[in-house]
C-alpha positions in Angstrom: 10.4 14.0 4.7 12.1 16.1 1.6 15.4 17.5 3.1 16.1 19.1 -0.3 12.9 21.2 -0.7 12.4 21.9 3.4 9.3 19.9 3.1 7.2 17.7 5.2 5.1 16.0 2.9 2.0 14.0 5.1 -0.1 10.8 4.3 -3.2 10.9 5.5 -7.2 10.5 5.3 -8.8 13.9 4.4 -9.8 15.2 7.7 -9.9 19.4 7.8 -9.2 18.7 11.6 -6.0 17.5 10.5 -5.1 20.1 8.0 -6.0 23.0 10.7 -3.9 21.3 13.4 -0.9 21.1 10.6 -1.6 24.5 9.9 -1.1 26.1 13.6 2.3 24.0 14.9 4.4 26.8 13.1 7.0 24.3 11.5 9.1 26.8 9.5 8.8 24.4 6.3 6.1 24.3 3.6 3.6 21.0 5.1 2.6 19.0 1.9 -0.9 17.2 2.4 -1.3 14.3 0.6 -4.5 12.6 0.8 -4.6 8.6 1.0 -7.0 6.7 0.0 -7.1 4.2 2.5 -6.0 4.6 6.2 -3.1 2.4 7.9 -5.7 0.2 9.6 -7.6 -0.5 6.4 -4.3 -1.5 4.7 -3.4 -3.8 7.6 -6.4 -5.2 7.7 -5.9 -6.4 3.6 -2.8 -7.6 4.6 -3.5 -9.2 6.9 -5.9 -11.2 5.3 -3.5 -11.9 2.8 -0.9 -13.7 4.8 -3.0 -16.5 4.9 -3.0 -17.6 1.4 0.8 -17.3 0.9 0.7 -21.2 -0.2 -2.5 -22.1 -0.3 -3.3 -21.2 -4.1 -3.6 -22.7 -7.2 -1.6 -22.3 -10.5 0.5 -20.0 -8.6 2.5 -19.1 -5.0 2.4 -16.0 -3.8 6.0 -15.0 -2.6 5.4 -11.7 -0.9 3.1 -9.4 0.8 3.4 -5.9 1.9 1.8 -3.3 2.6 4.1 -1.2 -0.2 6.5 1.8 0.0 5.1 5.7 -0.2 4.1 5.3 -3.8 2.1 2.3 -3.8 1.1 2.0 -0.4 0.2 5.9 0.7 -0.6 7.5 -2.3 -2.6 4.4 -3.9 -3.6 2.4 -0.7 -2.7 -0.7 -2.2 -1.2 -4.1 -0.7 1.8 -4.9 -3.0 1.3 -9.0 -3.8 4.2 -10.9 -5.4 3.3 -14.2 -7.2 5.2 -16.6 -9.5 3.1 -18.9 -11.9 0.0 -18.0 -13.8 0.1 -14.1 -13.3 -3.2 -13.4 -15.3 -4.9 -16.1 -13.1 -3.7 -14.7 -9.5 -4.7 -11.1 -10.9 -7.9 -12.4 -11.6 -9.0 -14.4 -8.1 -7.2 -12.2 -6.0 -8.7 -9.1 -7.8 -12.3 -10.7 -7.3 -11.5 -11.2 -3.5 -9.3 -7.7 -2.8 -10.9 -5.5 -6.0 -8.4 -2.3 -6.4 -7.1 -2.7 -2.8 -4.5 -5.1 -4.0 -1.2 -4.7 -7.0 -0.2 -8.0 -8.4 3.2 -8.3 -9.9 5.0 -11.4 -10.8 8.3 -11.7 -9.1 10.8 -14.5 -9.1 10.8 -17.8 -6.7 12.7 -17.6 -3.9 16.3 -19.1 -4.1 16.8 -22.7 -2.5 
């Protein structure tokens, strides 16, 4: 929700029935409909396939897996994968398995 501009941002899969229902609510604020390339269910499925790979990679270590916030999660429909070690190998191998459903970035290894 963008309270400064009195608008409600709705990230959703394109659906004319939802659009009509939202328009009929009479919310008194501007409703900004944003197309999401993937549903939460699809993103959760990607996340759930990534989690077992944590600690089970060679040449890099998966440190974190997240379905992301507004920018990555909703608008781009990708899961964020944080790795340390061989970033290019991680991008190549994970990209072959998950395609455009993920974004792989280098992160610092956990302390300890």
